[in-house]
Backbone as ProteinMPNN parsed JSONL, in Angstrom:
{"seq_chain_A": "MSERTPTPWAYRPKKYDGWGFIRGADGDVACVARGETSETHDAHRAAGTDPYGPNAAFIVKAVNNHDALVKALTELSNMYTHAWDRVDGGLTMFGSSVDRFEKAHRDAHVLLCTIKGEPLPVDLDEDDTDLVSGSGSDANG", "coords_chain_A": {"N_chain_A": [[90.465, 157.061, 141.552], [91.781, 153.586, 140.986], [93.177, 152.27, 138.223], [92.429, 148.672, 137.004], [94.789, 146.114, 136.92], [97.007, 145.687, 133.925], [95.976, 143.552, 131.155], [97.743, 141.033, 129.2], [97.698, 138.721, 132.267], [99.953, 136.577, 133.792], [101.022, 133.51, 134.934], [103.517, 133.262, 137.075], [105.704, 134.09, 135.689], [108.417, 135.109, 136.212], [111.546, 133.995, 136.969], [112.227, 133.82, 139.749], [109.548, 133.801, 141.222], [107.329, 133.442, 144.003], [105.093, 131.012, 145.234], [102.12, 130.836, 143.772], [101.987, 133.487, 142.35], [100.906, 135.957, 140.355], [101.092, 137.916, 137.547], [101.001, 141.023, 136.077], [100.399, 142.404, 132.569], [102.207, 144.637, 132.89], [104.35, 143.691, 134.383], [103.997, 143.867, 137.186], [103.204, 142.609, 140.296], [99.735, 141.369, 140.185], [98.002, 139.785, 141.74], [98.28, 137.318, 144.404], [97.509, 134.009, 144.542], [95.688, 131.716, 146.589], [94.942, 128.836, 148.365], [93.28, 125.709, 149.52], [95.254, 122.819, 149.887], [95.771, 119.595, 149.674], [98.68, 118.256, 149.784], [101.501, 118.749, 152.087], [103.349, 121.626, 152.331], [106.043, 121.146, 152.491], [106.106, 118.747, 150.966], [105.297, 119.631, 148.45], [107.395, 121.533, 148.013], [109.788, 119.704, 147.897], [108.919, 118.283, 145.641], [108.723, 120.362, 143.887], [106.719, 121.564, 143.034], [104.055, 123.865, 142.644], [101.682, 124.452, 145.187], [99.585, 126.187, 144.717], [99.183, 126.681, 142.442], [96.929, 125.413, 140.662], [94.836, 127.253, 141.239], [95.889, 129.593, 140.779], [96.531, 129.347, 137.917], [93.744, 129.129, 136.784], [92.628, 131.508, 137.388], [93.962, 133.231, 135.858], [93.228, 132.425, 133.417], [90.688, 133.387, 133.603], [90.861, 136.21, 134.005], [92.297, 136.536, 131.515], [90.239, 136.023, 129.596], [88.067, 137.539, 130.343], [87.406, 140.109, 129.262], [86.829, 139.503, 126.457], [84.817, 137.487, 126.65], [82.864, 138.846, 127.692], [82.476, 140.977, 125.76], [81.374, 139.046, 123.491], [79.215, 137.786, 124.568], [77.665, 140.341, 125.298], [77.101, 140.787, 122.649], [75.574, 138.756, 121.456], [73.406, 139.277, 123.247], [72.479, 141.609, 122.763], [71.54, 140.992, 120.159], [69.169, 140.159, 120.331], [67.337, 142.267, 120.306], [66.958, 142.622, 117.616], [65.409, 140.592, 116.563], [61.966, 139.022, 116.009], [59.514, 138.074, 118.208], [57.488, 135.343, 117.678], [54.289, 133.93, 117.305], [54.07, 130.974, 117.759], [56.183, 130.874, 119.78], [58.567, 130.674, 118.413], [61.775, 132.793, 117.142], [61.909, 135.107, 114.604], [64.303, 136.641, 112.414], [65.769, 139.368, 110.44], [67.094, 140.365, 107.19], [70.475, 141.683, 107.295], [70.584, 140.794, 109.961], [70.455, 138.18, 110.32], [73.189, 137.274, 109.187], [74.689, 138.659, 110.959], [73.914, 137.284, 113.463], [74.753, 134.96, 113.468], [77.498, 135.331, 113.399], [78.066, 136.403, 115.738], [77.188, 134.046, 117.225], [79.167, 132.396, 116.315], [81.414, 133.78, 117.269], [81.19, 133.715, 119.928], [81.224, 130.683, 120.5], [83.924, 130.121, 119.802], [85.492, 131.22, 121.304], [84.507, 130.313, 123.803], [85.415, 127.281, 123.285], [88.141, 128.225, 123.421], [88.526, 129.011, 126.232], [87.467, 126.407, 127.532], [89.446, 124.805, 126.703], [89.248, 122.985, 124.328], [88.894, 121.533, 121.244], [88.866, 123.804, 118.453], [85.984, 124.691, 116.489], [85.618, 122.666, 113.435], [83.956, 123.599, 111.418], [84.327, 126.106, 110.172], [83.934, 129.01, 108.116], [86.342, 129.746, 105.601], [86.659, 132.913, 105.27], [86.223, 133.579, 108.171], [88.004, 133.068, 109.672], [89.676, 134.623, 112.297], [87.546, 134.807, 114.463], [87.138, 135.469, 117.05], [88.785, 138.177, 117.404], [87.92, 139.639, 115.521], [89.193, 140.059, 112.866], [88.994, 138.628, 110.613], [86.872, 138.656, 107.323], [83.684, 139.704, 106.937], [80.024, 139.119, 105.772], [79.198, 141.644, 105.746], [81.253, 143.263, 104.875]], "CA_chain_A": [[90.295, 155.464, 141.519], [92.926, 152.921, 140.394], [92.599, 151.136, 137.16], [92.846, 147.385, 137.151], [96.298, 145.76, 136.203], [96.661, 145.242, 132.58], [96.198, 141.932, 130.794], [97.127, 139.883, 129.945], [98.148, 138.38, 133.164], [100.737, 135.498, 133.527], [101.264, 132.793, 136.525], [104.528, 132.897, 137.507], [106.441, 134.367, 134.585], [109.717, 135.542, 136.395], [112.515, 133.026, 137.595], [111.722, 133.618, 141.412], [107.965, 134.265, 141.333], [106.831, 132.567, 144.796], [103.983, 130.323, 145.065], [100.735, 131.411, 143.381], [102.356, 134.551, 141.856], [100.604, 136.036, 138.998], [101.616, 139.357, 137.168], [100.012, 141.704, 134.824], [101.139, 142.811, 131.588], [103.228, 145.603, 133.212], [105.466, 142.813, 135.514], [103.918, 144.056, 138.513], [102.48, 141.368, 140.836], [98.288, 141.646, 140.062], [97.854, 139.272, 143.058], [98.907, 135.803, 144.604], [96.743, 133.125, 144.588], [95.944, 130.62, 147.636], [93.876, 127.911, 148.519], [93.662, 124.571, 150.14], [96.136, 121.836, 149.475], [95.95, 117.896, 150.124], [99.765, 117.861, 150.309], [101.986, 119.508, 152.699], [103.965, 122.536, 151.685], [107.292, 120.489, 152.229], [105.954, 117.974, 150.019], [105.331, 120.601, 147.329], [108.914, 121.898, 148.13], [110.448, 118.437, 147.482], [108.255, 117.764, 144.073], [108.876, 121.42, 142.937], [105.292, 122.091, 142.786], [102.983, 125.09, 143.433], [100.204, 124.28, 145.74], [98.678, 127.031, 144.447], [99.157, 126.583, 140.859], [95.754, 125.229, 139.923], [94.146, 128.395, 141.385], [96.592, 130.775, 139.712], [95.948, 129.22, 136.232], [92.539, 129.585, 136.594], [92.356, 132.935, 137.803], [94.608, 134.041, 134.924], [92.305, 132.497, 132.368], [89.284, 133.996, 133.822], [90.694, 137.29, 133.74], [92.466, 137.009, 130.32], [89.251, 136.129, 128.714], [86.862, 138.68, 130.45], [86.762, 141.035, 128.008], [86.258, 139.027, 125.153], [83.482, 137.012, 127.005], [82.021, 140.11, 127.819], [81.992, 141.688, 124.179], [80.768, 138.138, 122.902], [77.707, 137.788, 125.448], [76.91, 141.463, 124.907], [76.671, 140.791, 121.03], [74.672, 137.874, 121.414], [72.397, 139.947, 123.794], [71.997, 142.926, 121.705], [70.86, 140.513, 118.751], [67.55, 139.883, 120.531], [66.532, 143.304, 119.669], [66.679, 142.721, 116.099], [64.205, 139.365, 116.344], [60.737, 139.306, 116.35], [58.868, 136.842, 118.622], [56.273, 134.708, 116.809], [53.164, 133.356, 118.174], [54.635, 129.752, 118.364], [57.744, 130.903, 120.59], [59.852, 131.205, 117.679], [62.252, 134.039, 116.527], [62.121, 135.59, 113.064], [65.319, 137.699, 112.047], [65.625, 139.811, 109.115], [68.189, 140.587, 106.618], [71.86, 141.167, 107.796], [70.649, 140.264, 111.489], [71.009, 136.724, 110.389], [74.899, 137.053, 109.477], [75.302, 139.3, 112.689], [73.875, 136.607, 114.872], [75.889, 133.714, 113.085], [78.94, 135.642, 113.735], [78.105, 136.458, 117.333], [77.153, 132.659, 117.784], [80.359, 131.632, 116.365], [82.579, 134.347, 118.232], [80.998, 132.894, 121.219], [81.402, 129.335, 120.302], [85.241, 130.031, 119.55], [85.767, 131.811, 122.77], [83.977, 129.232, 124.87], [86.333, 126.35, 123.158], [89.351, 128.734, 124.08], [88.22, 128.857, 127.567], [87.485, 125.361, 128.012], [90.64, 123.994, 126.363], [88.697, 122.314, 123.378], [89.213, 121.968, 119.754], [88.063, 124.945, 117.552], [85.222, 123.754, 115.575], [86.088, 122.627, 112.026], [82.947, 123.876, 110.169], [84.226, 127.691, 110.139], [84.268, 129.311, 106.523], [87.835, 130.369, 105.31], [86.427, 134.036, 105.544], [85.999, 133.612, 109.514], [89.724, 132.465, 110.644], [90.045, 134.819, 113.326], [86.314, 135.208, 114.865], [87.289, 136.382, 118.233], [89.268, 139.233, 117.218], [87.326, 140.64, 114.319], [90.054, 140.708, 112.055], [88.681, 138.041, 109.694], [85.838, 139.164, 106.858], [82.261, 139.006, 107.099], [79.304, 139.454, 104.592], [79.151, 142.964, 105.653], [82.442, 143.921, 104.601]], "C_chain_A": [[91.186, 154.783, 140.733], [92.366, 152.026, 139.44], [93.146, 149.953, 137.531], [94.375, 147.099, 136.645], [95.859, 145.423, 134.833], [96.779, 144.27, 132.14], [96.862, 142.214, 129.77], [98.108, 139.532, 131.025], [98.92, 136.905, 132.883], [100.96, 134.95, 135.039], [102.838, 132.447, 136.268], [105.485, 133.006, 136.5], [108.09, 134.726, 135.032], [110.298, 134.247, 137.156], [112.288, 132.754, 139.036], [110.588, 133.925, 141.712], [107.677, 133.329, 142.47], [105.696, 131.888, 144.45], [102.588, 130.785, 144.4], [100.776, 132.817, 142.827], [101.937, 134.834, 140.571], [100.546, 137.717, 138.853], [100.925, 139.867, 136.12], [101.3, 141.906, 133.835], [102.39, 143.722, 131.755], [104.507, 144.951, 134.153], [105.12, 142.986, 136.922], [102.949, 143.031, 138.951], [100.939, 142.056, 140.609], [97.817, 141.137, 141.479], [98.432, 137.841, 143.357], [97.684, 134.824, 145.403], [96.895, 131.993, 145.832], [94.827, 129.664, 147.556], [94.273, 126.471, 149.325], [94.254, 123.498, 149.46], [96.043, 120.58, 150.036], [97.227, 117.639, 150.341], [100.239, 118.799, 151.351], [103.002, 120.403, 152.173], [105.798, 121.926, 151.689], [107.381, 119.534, 151.152], [106.089, 118.758, 148.588], [106.957, 121.121, 147.156], [109.726, 120.946, 147.259], [110.138, 118.212, 146.121], [108.61, 118.747, 143.356], [108.046, 121.867, 142.269], [104.861, 123.171, 143.274], [101.647, 124.702, 144.019], [99.138, 125.152, 145.142], [98.443, 127.427, 142.89], [97.827, 126.535, 140.104], [94.759, 126.514, 140.031], [94.414, 129.561, 140.765], [96.276, 130.523, 138.168], [94.671, 129.522, 136.133], [92.156, 130.783, 136.76], [92.972, 133.772, 136.628], [93.663, 133.447, 133.721], [91.077, 133.068, 132.463], [89.797, 135.406, 133.341], [91.445, 137.598, 132.168], [91.318, 136.709, 129.196], [87.982, 136.958, 129.159], [86.579, 139.235, 129.698], [86.316, 140.766, 126.863], [85.036, 138.063, 125.436], [82.636, 137.9, 127.0], [81.362, 140.509, 126.877], [81.06, 140.341, 123.67], [79.324, 137.882, 123.447], [77.042, 138.982, 125.233], [76.331, 141.277, 123.125], [75.456, 140.028, 121.239], [73.517, 138.492, 122.224], [71.622, 141.004, 123.109], [71.167, 142.435, 120.366], [69.381, 140.27, 119.23], [66.796, 141.001, 120.502], [66.26, 143.525, 118.278], [66.11, 141.278, 115.876], [62.945, 139.949, 116.705], [60.057, 137.976, 116.749], [57.742, 136.668, 117.695], [55.356, 133.965, 117.792], [53.519, 131.87, 118.419], [56.139, 129.683, 119.28], [58.938, 131.09, 119.948], [60.275, 132.386, 117.729], [62.355, 134.109, 115.155], [63.324, 136.759, 113.163], [65.003, 138.013, 110.668], [66.754, 140.438, 108.29], [69.457, 140.196, 107.134], [71.611, 140.763, 109.364], [71.005, 138.546, 111.475], [72.57, 136.435, 110.571], [75.413, 137.792, 110.798], [75.172, 138.146, 113.661], [74.755, 135.443, 114.536], [77.057, 133.938, 113.652], [79.034, 135.887, 115.107], [78.05, 135.113, 117.868], [78.5, 131.71, 117.593], [81.718, 132.412, 117.161], [82.518, 133.768, 119.457], [81.449, 131.797, 121.747], [82.985, 129.368, 120.661], [85.545, 130.512, 120.83], [85.499, 130.607, 123.759], [85.063, 127.504, 124.643], [87.652, 126.933, 123.683], [89.207, 128.163, 125.443], [88.254, 127.384, 128.082], [88.414, 124.183, 127.701], [90.363, 122.944, 125.16], [88.948, 122.707, 122.232], [88.436, 123.043, 119.325], [87.089, 124.16, 116.589], [85.644, 123.987, 114.08], [85.24, 123.285, 110.802], [83.108, 125.466, 109.823], [84.647, 127.819, 108.637], [85.68, 129.93, 106.75], [87.706, 131.899, 105.582], [86.372, 134.324, 107.316], [87.11, 133.191, 110.193], [89.789, 133.016, 111.963], [88.494, 135.405, 113.665], [86.405, 136.159, 115.972], [87.504, 138.12, 117.95], [88.892, 140.211, 116.252], [88.096, 140.52, 113.256], [89.906, 139.808, 110.594], [87.338, 139.053, 108.737], [84.479, 138.658, 107.202], [81.415, 139.53, 105.731], [78.933, 140.933, 104.753], [80.122, 143.914, 105.247], [83.343, 144.438, 105.717]], "O_chain_A": [[91.467, 155.345, 139.675], [91.43, 151.243, 139.608], [94.151, 149.918, 138.241], [95.001, 147.942, 136.002], [94.744, 145.003, 134.525], [97.774, 143.678, 132.557], [96.816, 143.335, 129.265], [99.269, 139.917, 130.889], [98.589, 136.182, 131.944], [101.053, 135.64, 136.053], [103.282, 131.604, 135.488], [106.195, 132.013, 136.341], [108.952, 134.6, 134.163], [109.571, 133.556, 137.87], [112.173, 131.612, 139.48], [110.568, 134.504, 142.798], [107.736, 132.166, 142.07], [105.229, 132.125, 143.337], [101.998, 131.298, 145.351], [99.703, 133.418, 142.785], [102.396, 134.186, 139.63], [100.136, 138.538, 139.674], [100.299, 139.168, 135.323], [102.507, 141.737, 134.005], [103.38, 143.666, 131.026], [105.455, 145.629, 134.551], [105.754, 142.413, 137.807], [102.044, 142.608, 138.231], [100.867, 143.264, 140.835], [97.317, 141.914, 142.292], [99.055, 137.274, 142.46], [97.175, 134.955, 146.516], [97.975, 131.449, 146.064], [93.912, 129.75, 146.737], [95.424, 126.214, 149.677], [93.757, 123.206, 148.372], [96.343, 120.614, 151.229], [97.35, 116.721, 151.152], [99.463, 119.719, 151.608], [103.704, 119.799, 151.362], [106.621, 122.357, 150.881], [108.398, 119.394, 150.473], [106.939, 118.452, 147.752], [107.549, 121.005, 146.083], [110.232, 121.244, 146.177], [111.074, 117.939, 145.37], [108.89, 118.488, 142.185], [108.199, 122.45, 141.195], [105.262, 123.515, 144.386], [100.626, 124.654, 143.334], [97.952, 124.824, 145.102], [97.701, 128.266, 142.379], [97.538, 127.298, 139.182], [93.997, 126.805, 139.109], [93.613, 130.378, 140.31], [95.852, 131.373, 137.385], [94.418, 130.326, 135.236], [91.151, 131.114, 136.132], [92.548, 134.909, 136.421], [93.349, 134.357, 132.954], [90.398, 133.251, 131.453], [89.258, 135.858, 132.331], [91.257, 138.688, 131.626], [91.46, 137.108, 128.04], [86.991, 137.043, 128.433], [85.463, 139.079, 129.204], [85.56, 141.493, 126.219], [84.265, 137.841, 124.503], [81.62, 137.798, 126.312], [80.134, 140.546, 126.8], [79.891, 140.643, 123.431], [78.371, 137.794, 122.673], [75.843, 138.892, 124.969], [75.261, 141.664, 122.655], [74.362, 140.592, 121.205], [72.436, 138.132, 121.758], [70.406, 141.145, 122.979], [70.404, 143.126, 119.69], [68.483, 140.206, 118.391], [65.582, 140.868, 120.657], [65.518, 144.392, 117.816], [66.46, 140.788, 114.802], [62.737, 140.943, 117.4], [59.968, 136.998, 116.006], [57.165, 137.561, 117.075], [55.698, 133.503, 118.881], [53.156, 131.517, 119.541], [56.922, 128.74, 119.399], [60.006, 131.473, 120.426], [59.544, 133.241, 118.228], [62.881, 133.189, 114.528], [63.213, 137.689, 113.961], [64.307, 137.364, 109.888], [67.441, 141.187, 108.984], [69.781, 139.042, 107.414], [72.616, 140.389, 109.968], [71.605, 137.879, 112.319], [73.146, 135.795, 111.452], [76.388, 137.475, 111.481], [76.017, 137.936, 114.531], [75.49, 135.002, 115.42], [77.676, 133.093, 114.298], [80.079, 135.59, 115.685], [78.726, 134.857, 118.865], [78.865, 130.745, 118.265], [82.739, 131.843, 117.545], [83.508, 133.35, 120.059], [81.917, 131.635, 122.874], [83.379, 128.756, 121.654], [86.056, 129.586, 121.459], [86.404, 130.083, 124.408], [85.361, 126.767, 125.584], [88.322, 126.184, 124.394], [89.655, 127.066, 125.779], [89.018, 127.118, 129.009], [88.345, 123.036, 128.142], [91.208, 122.065, 124.992], [89.203, 123.878, 121.95], [87.326, 123.211, 119.83], [87.424, 123.127, 116.011], [85.934, 125.07, 113.573], [85.615, 123.465, 109.644], [82.185, 126.069, 109.276], [85.416, 127.071, 108.033], [86.081, 130.471, 107.781], [88.689, 132.336, 106.182], [86.52, 135.505, 107.63], [87.028, 132.968, 111.4], [89.94, 132.218, 112.888], [88.21, 136.478, 113.132], [85.952, 137.304, 115.979], [86.708, 139.029, 118.185], [89.373, 141.338, 116.132], [87.499, 141.067, 112.329], [90.536, 140.145, 109.591], [86.857, 140.039, 109.297], [84.182, 137.541, 107.627], [81.937, 140.179, 104.825], [78.324, 141.439, 103.811], [79.944, 145.132, 105.241], [84.393, 145.019, 105.443]]}, "name": "protein", "num_of_chains": 1, "seq": "MSERTPTPWAYRPKKYDGWGFIRGADGDVACVARGETSETHDAHRAAGTDPYGPNAAFIVKAVNNHDALVKALTELSNMYTHAWDRVDGGLTMFGSSVDRFEKAHRDAHVLLCTIKGEPLPVDLDEDDTDLVSGSGSDANG"}
């Protein structure tokens, strides 16, 4: 079975890439985006625009954030095994699980801001500067 094209992917990184071209980290074409366009191809040629650019950019953003999104959601999902259901519908967490949950939540929040193109939260501690990659420090060392 073939492996997927290595990430990060890039939209038209080479000078002569055609409309919708997406290349992997190895420089090979990973895919070519297509889709409906409200303008004619001649109009796009005259304007120097790519009618498939929005679809290609969306594909690249989705692919390049896939692994981090799966990691963040997995960690949040795994946190549920460290919580106790209360009779009133709430959850109780113990010990280091609170710090772990808060870090998982911040990682997911940073990733969502990145994907959505929103500013990163300003209330992050100095020790949590690189939340998604995990290179910041945390309470557990």
